[in-house]
C-alpha angles and dihedrals in degrees: 000000000000091000092047090047091053090046092053094048092048106036113016119093139149138244129225091273094058095254112145128206145111090271087067097048132098093274104040095163099035105054117117117256113250127215121260088246093060093042091051091047092052091048093050094047099054105290131260092309091064090056098040094048100041119120128219088261090054095049100087092049094046090046092052091049091048092053092046092052092041092057092042091055092084091053091048090052091053096061109125113252092234089061093056122094104242096169130043110253112250110230126173124199115221120200118222127199111242127206105228115180113234115234123202116220114219118203116240118253115259091251092061097047119103115275120235113251114230119239110238116246120238114272120252127244090256091054091049090050092049092048093051091049091051091049091048090053091049091050091051092050091050090049091054092050095052094054 
């Protein structure tokens, strides 16, 4: 993984569409050619973006996944050709008529509907004065407690 990590840091970049790969890096014509095994492993583990965008915290997990897929590559290559899907399966969707019971929605009686909440009226000058006095008294009592 150390070699692949160095390769990603040096050669892999992205284009304006968010596609990552060595063909989009700083040296698009000069990057070393990688083996099919490594390219398949990168593809199966999330592509070049997963490697280019990984953080230091992600590194051990990405590394473990890379090694697992790298070692599994031999087993994947040993699948018998008759077990591979060579043609796309031809499936046809068939629509069926469904019997859905119709439900009638009855409106709620006026007594069960939500009541309209009243908007509070602005407070008067006397209420403002009382509120300020209460807050002043609270501030004084808090000041006495902290001493």
